N, C-alpha and C positions, 0 to 999 in steps of 0.2 A: 835172547829173549827179550821181550819190549815189555811197556807198562806195568814194569814191576814197581815196588815202593823206593824212591831213590834213594843211592847211598846205602843199601841194606844188604846182607849178609844170608845168602840161601845155601841149602844143602843140595846135593845131587848123587847121586848113584845107579849103575847097573844093575838091573834085578832081573831073576829067572824070571819066566811067566810073564803075563799081559797086564797091562793098565787095569783090565777088569779083574783079573785074579793074580795078582803080584806073588810070586815067592820071593826067597829071601835075595838078599844081596850078593851079587857074585864077585867072588875073592879075587883077590892079585890085581886089581887096577890101581892105577898110578894115576892121580888128577894134577891139573896144572897147579891148583891150591887145594890144600886138604888139609881138614880137621878131623883126625881119626882115620876110619875108614871111609869118611866121605869127604866126596869134592865139595868145592865151595864156588858161589857163584857170587860176584858183587856187583851190583847195580850203580852206576853212574848216578849223577845228577840229574839225567832225563829219563830214569829208571829204566836204561837199557843195560844188558849183559850179555856175555859170551865167555867162552871156556871149552877145554876139551880134555880129555883123558884118552889112555893107553894100557895097555897088558900085552907083555911081552910072553903070558903063560896061557892065555884064554884062548881057547879054541872051539867056536860054537858048535853046538851040539844040533844038527839039522832036525831032529825031533824034537827038541824042545823051544819055546819061545823065548824072548827077552825085550824088557823095556827098560827106560830110564825114568826116572821123574824126580822133580825138585820139591823141596820141602822149605816151610819157613823154620827158622833155625831159632827164632828167638820170636816173642809176641808180634803180629805184623798187622794192621790194618784190623785186629779185632782177632785174627788167627791164630789157632793154641801152636807153640814147636811143635813141629814132626806134621803139621798138615801138610798134605798135596797139595802143590797149587797147579803144577802140569805134569804133564806124564805123556809119553810117546813108546807105542808100541816100535821095535827095531824090525826090520826086514832085512834080508840078504840081498846081498847085492854079485851081479858077477862082477870078478876082477875086470880092471880097466886094462887098456891093450896095453899100458905102460908097463904094467906087473905080468904080462906071459911072455913067454919068448916068442920071437918074432919067425914065422915059417920062410924059409928060403922061397924065393920066387921058382916058380918053374922054368926049365931053360927056355920054351918059345916065348915066357913073359920079360925075358933079358932082352930081349933083340939080338940081333944077328951077330956072330962073332967076327973078327977083323980078320 
């Protein structure tokens, strides 16, 4: 994220639901740095920050929507703690070629046999 208050800690997590209609936070996530169940995002002196989270138990349900949002953790620029400052709806993506098993080439594509 960019243009955050410099040197400030924000909270973030994955929710079931969309940004317009968020549900409860999704359990089972581990964040790079965390406070309780929330990940933390700390901006540098320029107001920029990045982080990541992962889960070994989360299996996205294709019939549900998911989003991630970022909250202020303390009074920040006049915003009360817990105020959402950013949100993004998550969309499923196809597995990359690296994660899919490679199919063998058909015999004619392998060239002539010696």
